[in-house]
mmCIF entry with sequence, helices, sheets and N, C-alpha, C, O atoms, coordinates in Angstrom:
data_MODEL
# 
_entry.id   MODEL 
# 
_entity.id                         1 
_entity.type                       polymer 
_entity.pdbx_number_of_molecules   1 
# 
_entity_poly.entity_id                      1 
_entity_poly.type                           'polypeptide(L)' 
_entity_poly.nstd_linkage                   no 
_entity_poly.nstd_monomer                   no 
_entity_poly.pdbx_seq_one_letter_code       
;(UNK)(UNK)(UNK)(UNK)(UNK)(UNK)(UNK)(UNK)(UNK)(UNK)(UNK)(UNK)(UNK)(UNK)(UNK)(UNK)
(UNK)(UNK)(UNK)(UNK)(UNK)(UNK)(UNK)(UNK)(UNK)(UNK)(UNK)(UNK)(UNK)(UNK)(UNK)(UNK)
(UNK)(UNK)(UNK)(UNK)(UNK)(UNK)(UNK)(UNK)(UNK)(UNK)(UNK)(UNK)(UNK)(UNK)
;
_entity_poly.pdbx_seq_one_letter_code_can   XXXXXXXXXXXXXXXXXXXXXXXXXXXXXXXXXXXXXXXXXXXXXX 
_entity_poly.pdbx_strand_id                 A 
# 
loop_
_entity_poly_seq.entity_id 
_entity_poly_seq.num 
_entity_poly_seq.mon_id 
_entity_poly_seq.hetero 
1 1  UNK n 
1 2  UNK n 
1 3  UNK n 
1 4  UNK n 
1 5  UNK n 
1 6  UNK n 
1 7  UNK n 
1 8  UNK n 
1 9  UNK n 
1 10 UNK n 
1 11 UNK n 
1 12 UNK n 
1 13 UNK n 
1 14 UNK n 
1 15 UNK n 
1 16 UNK n 
1 17 UNK n 
1 18 UNK n 
1 19 UNK n 
1 20 UNK n 
1 21 UNK n 
1 22 UNK n 
1 23 UNK n 
1 24 UNK n 
1 25 UNK n 
1 26 UNK n 
1 27 UNK n 
1 28 UNK n 
1 29 UNK n 
1 30 UNK n 
1 31 UNK n 
1 32 UNK n 
1 33 UNK n 
1 34 UNK n 
1 35 UNK n 
1 36 UNK n 
1 37 UNK n 
1 38 UNK n 
1 39 UNK n 
1 40 UNK n 
1 41 UNK n 
1 42 UNK n 
1 43 UNK n 
1 44 UNK n 
1 45 UNK n 
1 46 UNK n 
# 
_struct_asym.id          A 
_struct_asym.entity_id   1 
# 
loop_
_struct_sheet.id 
_struct_sheet.type 
_struct_sheet.number_strands 
_struct_sheet.details 
AA1 ? 2 ? 
AA2 ? 2 ? 
# 
loop_
_struct_sheet_order.sheet_id 
_struct_sheet_order.range_id_1 
_struct_sheet_order.range_id_2 
_struct_sheet_order.offset 
_struct_sheet_order.sense 
AA1 1 2 ? anti-parallel 
AA2 1 2 ? anti-parallel 
# 
loop_
_struct_sheet_range.sheet_id 
_struct_sheet_range.id 
_struct_sheet_range.beg_label_comp_id 
_struct_sheet_range.beg_label_asym_id 
_struct_sheet_range.beg_label_seq_id 
_struct_sheet_range.pdbx_beg_PDB_ins_code 
_struct_sheet_range.end_label_comp_id 
_struct_sheet_range.end_label_asym_id 
_struct_sheet_range.end_label_seq_id 
_struct_sheet_range.pdbx_end_PDB_ins_code 
_struct_sheet_range.beg_auth_comp_id 
_struct_sheet_range.beg_auth_asym_id 
_struct_sheet_range.beg_auth_seq_id 
_struct_sheet_range.end_auth_comp_id 
_struct_sheet_range.end_auth_asym_id 
_struct_sheet_range.end_auth_seq_id 
AA1 1 UNK A 5  ? UNK A 9  ? UNK A 5  UNK A 9  
AA1 2 UNK A 16 ? UNK A 21 ? UNK A 16 UNK A 21 
AA2 1 UNK A 28 ? UNK A 33 ? UNK A 28 UNK A 33 
AA2 2 UNK A 40 ? UNK A 45 ? UNK A 40 UNK A 45 
# 
loop_
_atom_site.group_PDB 
_atom_site.id 
_atom_site.type_symbol 
_atom_site.label_atom_id 
_atom_site.label_alt_id 
_atom_site.label_comp_id 
_atom_site.label_asym_id 
_atom_site.label_entity_id 
_atom_site.label_seq_id 
_atom_site.pdbx_PDB_ins_code 
_atom_site.Cartn_x 
_atom_site.Cartn_y 
_atom_site.Cartn_z 
_atom_site.occupancy 
_atom_site.B_iso_or_equiv 
_atom_site.pdbx_formal_charge 
_atom_site.auth_seq_id 
_atom_site.auth_comp_id 
_atom_site.auth_asym_id 
_atom_site.auth_atom_id 
_atom_site.pdbx_PDB_model_num 
ATOM 1   N N  . UNK A 1 1  ? 0.872   -1.203 0.028   1.00 0.00 ? 1  UNK A N  1 
ATOM 2   C CA . UNK A 1 1  ? -0.040  0.006  0.043   1.00 0.00 ? 1  UNK A CA 1 
ATOM 3   C C  . UNK A 1 1  ? 0.911   1.246  0.001   1.00 0.00 ? 1  UNK A C  1 
ATOM 4   O O  . UNK A 1 1  ? 1.816   1.375  0.824   1.00 0.00 ? 1  UNK A O  1 
ATOM 5   N N  . UNK A 1 2  ? 0.681   2.104  -0.939  1.00 0.00 ? 2  UNK A N  1 
ATOM 6   C CA . UNK A 1 2  ? 1.492   3.387  -1.111  1.00 0.00 ? 2  UNK A CA 1 
ATOM 7   C C  . UNK A 1 2  ? 0.515   4.498  -1.084  1.00 0.00 ? 2  UNK A C  1 
ATOM 8   O O  . UNK A 1 2  ? -0.361  4.613  -1.941  1.00 0.00 ? 2  UNK A O  1 
ATOM 9   N N  . UNK A 1 3  ? 0.680   5.359  -0.041  1.00 0.00 ? 3  UNK A N  1 
ATOM 10  C CA . UNK A 1 3  ? -0.228  6.541  -0.057  1.00 0.00 ? 3  UNK A CA 1 
ATOM 11  C C  . UNK A 1 3  ? 0.223   7.525  -1.137  1.00 0.00 ? 3  UNK A C  1 
ATOM 12  O O  . UNK A 1 3  ? 1.363   7.989  -1.145  1.00 0.00 ? 3  UNK A O  1 
ATOM 13  N N  . UNK A 1 4  ? -0.725  7.833  -2.063  1.00 0.00 ? 4  UNK A N  1 
ATOM 14  C CA . UNK A 1 4  ? -0.353  8.709  -3.180  1.00 0.00 ? 4  UNK A CA 1 
ATOM 15  C C  . UNK A 1 4  ? -1.492  9.619  -3.507  1.00 0.00 ? 4  UNK A C  1 
ATOM 16  O O  . UNK A 1 4  ? -1.354  10.469 -4.387  1.00 0.00 ? 4  UNK A O  1 
ATOM 17  N N  . UNK A 1 5  ? -2.620  9.486  -2.839  1.00 0.00 ? 5  UNK A N  1 
ATOM 18  C CA . UNK A 1 5  ? -3.780  10.376 -3.094  1.00 0.00 ? 5  UNK A CA 1 
ATOM 19  C C  . UNK A 1 5  ? -4.245  11.057 -1.833  1.00 0.00 ? 5  UNK A C  1 
ATOM 20  O O  . UNK A 1 5  ? -4.216  10.506 -0.733  1.00 0.00 ? 5  UNK A O  1 
ATOM 21  N N  . UNK A 1 6  ? -4.672  12.276 -2.047  1.00 0.00 ? 6  UNK A N  1 
ATOM 22  C CA . UNK A 1 6  ? -5.221  13.057 -0.881  1.00 0.00 ? 6  UNK A CA 1 
ATOM 23  C C  . UNK A 1 6  ? -6.620  13.497 -1.197  1.00 0.00 ? 6  UNK A C  1 
ATOM 24  O O  . UNK A 1 6  ? -6.838  14.092 -2.252  1.00 0.00 ? 6  UNK A O  1 
ATOM 25  N N  . UNK A 1 7  ? -7.600  13.232 -0.323  1.00 0.00 ? 7  UNK A N  1 
ATOM 26  C CA . UNK A 1 7  ? -8.944  13.565 -0.524  1.00 0.00 ? 7  UNK A CA 1 
ATOM 27  C C  . UNK A 1 7  ? -9.397  14.518 0.632   1.00 0.00 ? 7  UNK A C  1 
ATOM 28  O O  . UNK A 1 7  ? -8.874  14.482 1.745   1.00 0.00 ? 7  UNK A O  1 
ATOM 29  N N  . UNK A 1 8  ? -10.409 15.373 0.287   1.00 0.00 ? 8  UNK A N  1 
ATOM 30  C CA . UNK A 1 8  ? -11.024 16.296 1.229   1.00 0.00 ? 8  UNK A CA 1 
ATOM 31  C C  . UNK A 1 8  ? -12.465 15.878 1.436   1.00 0.00 ? 8  UNK A C  1 
ATOM 32  O O  . UNK A 1 8  ? -13.189 15.649 0.467   1.00 0.00 ? 8  UNK A O  1 
ATOM 33  N N  . UNK A 1 9  ? -12.867 15.781 2.610   1.00 0.00 ? 9  UNK A N  1 
ATOM 34  C CA . UNK A 1 9  ? -14.236 15.387 2.869   1.00 0.00 ? 9  UNK A CA 1 
ATOM 35  C C  . UNK A 1 9  ? -14.811 16.342 3.949   1.00 0.00 ? 9  UNK A C  1 
ATOM 36  O O  . UNK A 1 9  ? -14.208 16.595 4.992   1.00 0.00 ? 9  UNK A O  1 
ATOM 37  N N  . UNK A 1 10 ? -15.972 16.831 3.633   1.00 0.00 ? 10 UNK A N  1 
ATOM 38  C CA . UNK A 1 10 ? -16.664 17.751 4.566   1.00 0.00 ? 10 UNK A CA 1 
ATOM 39  C C  . UNK A 1 10 ? -17.721 16.857 5.315   1.00 0.00 ? 10 UNK A C  1 
ATOM 40  O O  . UNK A 1 10 ? -18.543 16.177 4.701   1.00 0.00 ? 10 UNK A O  1 
ATOM 41  N N  . UNK A 1 11 ? -17.638 16.908 6.669   1.00 0.00 ? 11 UNK A N  1 
ATOM 42  C CA . UNK A 1 11 ? -18.561 16.147 7.510   1.00 0.00 ? 11 UNK A CA 1 
ATOM 43  C C  . UNK A 1 11 ? -19.975 16.466 7.093   1.00 0.00 ? 11 UNK A C  1 
ATOM 44  O O  . UNK A 1 11 ? -20.288 17.613 6.773   1.00 0.00 ? 11 UNK A O  1 
ATOM 45  N N  . UNK A 1 12 ? -20.833 15.465 7.092   1.00 0.00 ? 12 UNK A N  1 
ATOM 46  C CA . UNK A 1 12 ? -22.245 15.648 6.742   1.00 0.00 ? 12 UNK A CA 1 
ATOM 47  C C  . UNK A 1 12 ? -22.550 15.505 5.245   1.00 0.00 ? 12 UNK A C  1 
ATOM 48  O O  . UNK A 1 12 ? -23.714 15.516 4.844   1.00 0.00 ? 12 UNK A O  1 
ATOM 49  N N  . UNK A 1 13 ? -21.502 15.371 4.425   1.00 0.00 ? 13 UNK A N  1 
ATOM 50  C CA . UNK A 1 13 ? -21.712 15.142 2.984   1.00 0.00 ? 13 UNK A CA 1 
ATOM 51  C C  . UNK A 1 13 ? -21.404 13.701 2.645   1.00 0.00 ? 13 UNK A C  1 
ATOM 52  O O  . UNK A 1 13 ? -20.707 13.004 3.382   1.00 0.00 ? 13 UNK A O  1 
ATOM 53  N N  . UNK A 1 14 ? -21.927 13.275 1.538   1.00 0.00 ? 14 UNK A N  1 
ATOM 54  C CA . UNK A 1 14 ? -21.694 11.850 1.156   1.00 0.00 ? 14 UNK A CA 1 
ATOM 55  C C  . UNK A 1 14 ? -20.383 11.567 0.376   1.00 0.00 ? 14 UNK A C  1 
ATOM 56  O O  . UNK A 1 14 ? -19.945 10.417 0.338   1.00 0.00 ? 14 UNK A O  1 
ATOM 57  N N  . UNK A 1 15 ? -19.793 12.516 -0.202  1.00 0.00 ? 15 UNK A N  1 
ATOM 58  C CA . UNK A 1 15 ? -18.646 12.222 -1.009  1.00 0.00 ? 15 UNK A CA 1 
ATOM 59  C C  . UNK A 1 15 ? -17.396 13.079 -0.658  1.00 0.00 ? 15 UNK A C  1 
ATOM 60  O O  . UNK A 1 15 ? -17.492 14.146 -0.052  1.00 0.00 ? 15 UNK A O  1 
ATOM 61  N N  . UNK A 1 16 ? -16.275 12.571 -1.055  1.00 0.00 ? 16 UNK A N  1 
ATOM 62  C CA . UNK A 1 16 ? -14.992 13.231 -0.874  1.00 0.00 ? 16 UNK A CA 1 
ATOM 63  C C  . UNK A 1 16 ? -14.433 13.772 -2.207  1.00 0.00 ? 16 UNK A C  1 
ATOM 64  O O  . UNK A 1 16 ? -14.672 13.207 -3.275  1.00 0.00 ? 16 UNK A O  1 
ATOM 65  N N  . UNK A 1 17 ? -13.750 14.784 -2.115  1.00 0.00 ? 17 UNK A N  1 
ATOM 66  C CA . UNK A 1 17 ? -13.132 15.433 -3.330  1.00 0.00 ? 17 UNK A CA 1 
ATOM 67  C C  . UNK A 1 17 ? -11.651 15.138 -3.342  1.00 0.00 ? 17 UNK A C  1 
ATOM 68  O O  . UNK A 1 17 ? -10.966 15.413 -2.357  1.00 0.00 ? 17 UNK A O  1 
ATOM 69  N N  . UNK A 1 18 ? -11.131 14.583 -4.433  1.00 0.00 ? 18 UNK A N  1 
ATOM 70  C CA . UNK A 1 18 ? -9.688  14.363 -4.598  1.00 0.00 ? 18 UNK A CA 1 
ATOM 71  C C  . UNK A 1 18 ? -8.988  15.691 -4.824  1.00 0.00 ? 18 UNK A C  1 
ATOM 72  O O  . UNK A 1 18 ? -9.338  16.404 -5.765  1.00 0.00 ? 18 UNK A O  1 
ATOM 73  N N  . UNK A 1 19 ? -8.029  16.046 -4.016  1.00 0.00 ? 19 UNK A N  1 
ATOM 74  C CA . UNK A 1 19 ? -7.322  17.287 -4.162  1.00 0.00 ? 19 UNK A CA 1 
ATOM 75  C C  . UNK A 1 19 ? -5.879  17.126 -4.636  1.00 0.00 ? 19 UNK A C  1 
ATOM 76  O O  . UNK A 1 19 ? -5.278  18.102 -5.083  1.00 0.00 ? 19 UNK A O  1 
ATOM 77  N N  . UNK A 1 20 ? -5.313  15.941 -4.553  1.00 0.00 ? 20 UNK A N  1 
ATOM 78  C CA . UNK A 1 20 ? -3.975  15.654 -5.014  1.00 0.00 ? 20 UNK A CA 1 
ATOM 79  C C  . UNK A 1 20 ? -3.773  14.229 -5.343  1.00 0.00 ? 20 UNK A C  1 
ATOM 80  O O  . UNK A 1 20 ? -4.289  13.348 -4.654  1.00 0.00 ? 20 UNK A O  1 
ATOM 81  N N  . UNK A 1 21 ? -3.014  13.964 -6.409  1.00 0.00 ? 21 UNK A N  1 
ATOM 82  C CA . UNK A 1 21 ? -2.746  12.596 -6.885  1.00 0.00 ? 21 UNK A CA 1 
ATOM 83  C C  . UNK A 1 21 ? -1.338  12.521 -7.364  1.00 0.00 ? 21 UNK A C  1 
ATOM 84  O O  . UNK A 1 21 ? -0.950  13.280 -8.252  1.00 0.00 ? 21 UNK A O  1 
ATOM 85  N N  . UNK A 1 22 ? -0.562  11.643 -6.819  1.00 0.00 ? 22 UNK A N  1 
ATOM 86  C CA . UNK A 1 22 ? 0.866   11.457 -7.304  1.00 0.00 ? 22 UNK A CA 1 
ATOM 87  C C  . UNK A 1 22 ? 0.914   10.016 -7.879  1.00 0.00 ? 22 UNK A C  1 
ATOM 88  O O  . UNK A 1 22 ? 1.007   9.032  -7.146  1.00 0.00 ? 22 UNK A O  1 
ATOM 89  N N  . UNK A 1 23 ? 0.845   9.946  -9.222  1.00 0.00 ? 23 UNK A N  1 
ATOM 90  C CA . UNK A 1 23 ? 0.758   8.658  -9.890  1.00 0.00 ? 23 UNK A CA 1 
ATOM 91  C C  . UNK A 1 23 ? 2.098   7.876  -9.886  1.00 0.00 ? 23 UNK A C  1 
ATOM 92  O O  . UNK A 1 23 ? 2.093   6.660  -10.080 1.00 0.00 ? 23 UNK A O  1 
ATOM 93  N N  . UNK A 1 24 ? 3.196   8.535  -9.676  1.00 0.00 ? 24 UNK A N  1 
ATOM 94  C CA . UNK A 1 24 ? 4.477   7.857  -9.671  1.00 0.00 ? 24 UNK A CA 1 
ATOM 95  C C  . UNK A 1 24 ? 4.664   7.026  -8.467  1.00 0.00 ? 24 UNK A C  1 
ATOM 96  O O  . UNK A 1 24 ? 4.776   7.578  -7.372  1.00 0.00 ? 24 UNK A O  1 
ATOM 97  N N  . UNK A 1 25 ? 4.707   5.706  -8.586  1.00 0.00 ? 25 UNK A N  1 
ATOM 98  C CA . UNK A 1 25 ? 4.802   4.741  -7.511  1.00 0.00 ? 25 UNK A CA 1 
ATOM 99  C C  . UNK A 1 25 ? 6.049   4.863  -6.631  1.00 0.00 ? 25 UNK A C  1 
ATOM 100 O O  . UNK A 1 25 ? 6.089   4.238  -5.572  1.00 0.00 ? 25 UNK A O  1 
ATOM 101 N N  . UNK A 1 26 ? 7.033   5.611  -7.005  1.00 0.00 ? 26 UNK A N  1 
ATOM 102 C CA . UNK A 1 26 ? 8.271   5.778  -6.230  1.00 0.00 ? 26 UNK A CA 1 
ATOM 103 C C  . UNK A 1 26 ? 8.076   6.785  -5.155  1.00 0.00 ? 26 UNK A C  1 
ATOM 104 O O  . UNK A 1 26 ? 8.963   6.943  -4.315  1.00 0.00 ? 26 UNK A O  1 
ATOM 105 N N  . UNK A 1 27 ? 6.963   7.486  -5.120  1.00 0.00 ? 27 UNK A N  1 
ATOM 106 C CA . UNK A 1 27 ? 6.830   8.566  -4.140  1.00 0.00 ? 27 UNK A CA 1 
ATOM 107 C C  . UNK A 1 27 ? 5.770   8.210  -3.101  1.00 0.00 ? 27 UNK A C  1 
ATOM 108 O O  . UNK A 1 27 ? 4.802   7.528  -3.437  1.00 0.00 ? 27 UNK A O  1 
ATOM 109 N N  . UNK A 1 28 ? 5.919   8.648  -1.858  1.00 0.00 ? 28 UNK A N  1 
ATOM 110 C CA . UNK A 1 28 ? 5.026   8.477  -0.793  1.00 0.00 ? 28 UNK A CA 1 
ATOM 111 C C  . UNK A 1 28 ? 4.471   9.835  -0.384  1.00 0.00 ? 28 UNK A C  1 
ATOM 112 O O  . UNK A 1 28 ? 5.236   10.799 -0.341  1.00 0.00 ? 28 UNK A O  1 
ATOM 113 N N  . UNK A 1 29 ? 3.260   9.956  -0.101  1.00 0.00 ? 29 UNK A N  1 
ATOM 114 C CA . UNK A 1 29 ? 2.575   11.210 0.286   1.00 0.00 ? 29 UNK A CA 1 
ATOM 115 C C  . UNK A 1 29 ? 2.417   11.191 1.797   1.00 0.00 ? 29 UNK A C  1 
ATOM 116 O O  . UNK A 1 29 ? 1.979   10.195 2.373   1.00 0.00 ? 29 UNK A O  1 
ATOM 117 N N  . UNK A 1 30 ? 2.782   12.316 2.442   1.00 0.00 ? 30 UNK A N  1 
ATOM 118 C CA . UNK A 1 30 ? 2.549   12.573 3.836   1.00 0.00 ? 30 UNK A CA 1 
ATOM 119 C C  . UNK A 1 30 ? 1.895   13.949 3.935   1.00 0.00 ? 30 UNK A C  1 
ATOM 120 O O  . UNK A 1 30 ? 2.190   14.817 3.113   1.00 0.00 ? 30 UNK A O  1 
ATOM 121 N N  . UNK A 1 31 ? 1.016   14.178 4.914   1.00 0.00 ? 31 UNK A N  1 
ATOM 122 C CA . UNK A 1 31 ? 0.479   15.484 5.070   1.00 0.00 ? 31 UNK A CA 1 
ATOM 123 C C  . UNK A 1 31 ? 0.420   15.807 6.557   1.00 0.00 ? 31 UNK A C  1 
ATOM 124 O O  . UNK A 1 31 ? 0.158   14.950 7.401   1.00 0.00 ? 31 UNK A O  1 
ATOM 125 N N  . UNK A 1 32 ? 0.674   17.075 6.838   1.00 0.00 ? 32 UNK A N  1 
ATOM 126 C CA . UNK A 1 32 ? 0.697   17.610 8.178   1.00 0.00 ? 32 UNK A CA 1 
ATOM 127 C C  . UNK A 1 32 ? -0.017  18.914 8.277   1.00 0.00 ? 32 UNK A C  1 
ATOM 128 O O  . UNK A 1 32 ? -0.155  19.613 7.273   1.00 0.00 ? 32 UNK A O  1 
ATOM 129 N N  . UNK A 1 33 ? -0.477  19.275 9.443   1.00 0.00 ? 33 UNK A N  1 
ATOM 130 C CA . UNK A 1 33 ? -0.995  20.623 9.664   1.00 0.00 ? 33 UNK A CA 1 
ATOM 131 C C  . UNK A 1 33 ? 0.142   21.522 10.032  1.00 0.00 ? 33 UNK A C  1 
ATOM 132 O O  . UNK A 1 33 ? 1.084   21.079 10.689  1.00 0.00 ? 33 UNK A O  1 
ATOM 133 N N  . UNK A 1 34 ? 0.093   22.754 9.641   1.00 0.00 ? 34 UNK A N  1 
ATOM 134 C CA . UNK A 1 34 ? 1.048   23.733 10.135  1.00 0.00 ? 34 UNK A CA 1 
ATOM 135 C C  . UNK A 1 34 ? 0.803   24.036 11.609  1.00 0.00 ? 34 UNK A C  1 
ATOM 136 O O  . UNK A 1 34 ? -0.256  23.724 12.152  1.00 0.00 ? 34 UNK A O  1 
ATOM 137 N N  . UNK A 1 35 ? 1.794   24.645 12.244  1.00 0.00 ? 35 UNK A N  1 
ATOM 138 C CA . UNK A 1 35 ? 1.591   24.916 13.677  1.00 0.00 ? 35 UNK A CA 1 
ATOM 139 C C  . UNK A 1 35 ? 0.494   25.812 13.996  1.00 0.00 ? 35 UNK A C  1 
ATOM 140 O O  . UNK A 1 35 ? 0.002   25.777 15.124  1.00 0.00 ? 35 UNK A O  1 
ATOM 141 N N  . UNK A 1 36 ? 0.052   26.632 13.088  1.00 0.00 ? 36 UNK A N  1 
ATOM 142 C CA . UNK A 1 36 ? -1.113  27.511 13.287  1.00 0.00 ? 36 UNK A CA 1 
ATOM 143 C C  . UNK A 1 36 ? -2.361  26.805 12.980  1.00 0.00 ? 36 UNK A C  1 
ATOM 144 O O  . UNK A 1 36 ? -3.440  27.327 13.261  1.00 0.00 ? 36 UNK A O  1 
ATOM 145 N N  . UNK A 1 37 ? -2.282  25.570 12.382  1.00 0.00 ? 37 UNK A N  1 
ATOM 146 C CA . UNK A 1 37 ? -3.398  24.730 11.998  1.00 0.00 ? 37 UNK A CA 1 
ATOM 147 C C  . UNK A 1 37 ? -4.302  25.439 10.924  1.00 0.00 ? 37 UNK A C  1 
ATOM 148 O O  . UNK A 1 37 ? -5.493  25.148 10.826  1.00 0.00 ? 37 UNK A O  1 
ATOM 149 N N  . UNK A 1 38 ? -3.746  26.306 10.184  1.00 0.00 ? 38 UNK A N  1 
ATOM 150 C CA . UNK A 1 38 ? -4.439  27.061 9.149   1.00 0.00 ? 38 UNK A CA 1 
ATOM 151 C C  . UNK A 1 38 ? -4.036  26.572 7.746   1.00 0.00 ? 38 UNK A C  1 
ATOM 152 O O  . UNK A 1 38 ? -4.691  26.929 6.767   1.00 0.00 ? 38 UNK A O  1 
ATOM 153 N N  . UNK A 1 39 ? -2.955  25.751 7.633   1.00 0.00 ? 39 UNK A N  1 
ATOM 154 C CA . UNK A 1 39 ? -2.537  25.289 6.389   1.00 0.00 ? 39 UNK A CA 1 
ATOM 155 C C  . UNK A 1 39 ? -2.256  23.742 6.465   1.00 0.00 ? 39 UNK A C  1 
ATOM 156 O O  . UNK A 1 39 ? -1.958  23.198 7.528   1.00 0.00 ? 39 UNK A O  1 
ATOM 157 N N  . UNK A 1 40 ? -2.360  23.132 5.380   1.00 0.00 ? 40 UNK A N  1 
ATOM 158 C CA . UNK A 1 40 ? -1.955  21.670 5.261   1.00 0.00 ? 40 UNK A CA 1 
ATOM 159 C C  . UNK A 1 40 ? -0.709  21.593 4.440   1.00 0.00 ? 40 UNK A C  1 
ATOM 160 O O  . UNK A 1 40 ? -0.636  22.156 3.348   1.00 0.00 ? 40 UNK A O  1 
ATOM 161 N N  . UNK A 1 41 ? 0.280   20.896 4.958   1.00 0.00 ? 41 UNK A N  1 
ATOM 162 C CA . UNK A 1 41 ? 1.565   20.751 4.245   1.00 0.00 ? 41 UNK A CA 1 
ATOM 163 C C  . UNK A 1 41 ? 1.640   19.333 3.589   1.00 0.00 ? 41 UNK A C  1 
ATOM 164 O O  . UNK A 1 41 ? 1.537   18.313 4.270   1.00 0.00 ? 41 UNK A O  1 
ATOM 165 N N  . UNK A 1 42 ? 1.808   19.318 2.362   1.00 0.00 ? 42 UNK A N  1 
ATOM 166 C CA . UNK A 1 42 ? 1.959   18.045 1.620   1.00 0.00 ? 42 UNK A CA 1 
ATOM 167 C C  . UNK A 1 42 ? 3.398   17.800 1.355   1.00 0.00 ? 42 UNK A C  1 
ATOM 168 O O  . UNK A 1 42 ? 4.094   18.662 0.817   1.00 0.00 ? 42 UNK A O  1 
ATOM 169 N N  . UNK A 1 43 ? 3.882   16.585 1.738   1.00 0.00 ? 43 UNK A N  1 
ATOM 170 C CA . UNK A 1 43 ? 5.265   16.223 1.588   1.00 0.00 ? 43 UNK A CA 1 
ATOM 171 C C  . UNK A 1 43 ? 5.311   14.979 0.773   1.00 0.00 ? 43 UNK A C  1 
ATOM 172 O O  . UNK A 1 43 ? 4.597   14.017 1.055   1.00 0.00 ? 43 UNK A O  1 
ATOM 173 N N  . UNK A 1 44 ? 6.166   14.979 -0.269  1.00 0.00 ? 44 UNK A N  1 
ATOM 174 C CA . UNK A 1 44 ? 6.406   13.811 -1.082  1.00 0.00 ? 44 UNK A CA 1 
ATOM 175 C C  . UNK A 1 44 ? 7.801   13.405 -0.942  1.00 0.00 ? 44 UNK A C  1 
ATOM 176 O O  . UNK A 1 44 ? 8.686   14.258 -0.996  1.00 0.00 ? 44 UNK A O  1 
ATOM 177 N N  . UNK A 1 45 ? 8.092   12.053 -0.749  1.00 0.00 ? 45 UNK A N  1 
ATOM 178 C CA . UNK A 1 45 ? 9.504   11.680 -0.728  1.00 0.00 ? 45 UNK A CA 1 
ATOM 179 C C  . UNK A 1 45 ? 9.527   10.288 -1.315  1.00 0.00 ? 45 UNK A C  1 
ATOM 180 O O  . UNK A 1 45 ? 8.522   9.579  -1.357  1.00 0.00 ? 45 UNK A O  1 
ATOM 181 N N  . UNK A 1 46 ? 10.743  9.916  -1.779  1.00 0.00 ? 46 UNK A N  1 
ATOM 182 C CA . UNK A 1 46 ? 10.899  8.625  -2.462  1.00 0.00 ? 46 UNK A CA 1 
ATOM 183 C C  . UNK A 1 46 ? 12.111  7.913  -1.773  1.00 0.00 ? 46 UNK A C  1 
ATOM 184 O O  . UNK A 1 46 ? 12.468  6.798  -2.152  1.00 0.00 ? 46 UNK A O  1 
# 
């Protein structure tokens, strides 16, 4: 299992929206909140 897609889901709705896709299987996706919790940081590494 390789995390490569990021989805956004709003509570109370039925579906999620894909906001990022890394098709290259050599990369792993990680995401973190900024210290202010106002931004999402997407990190890719191989």
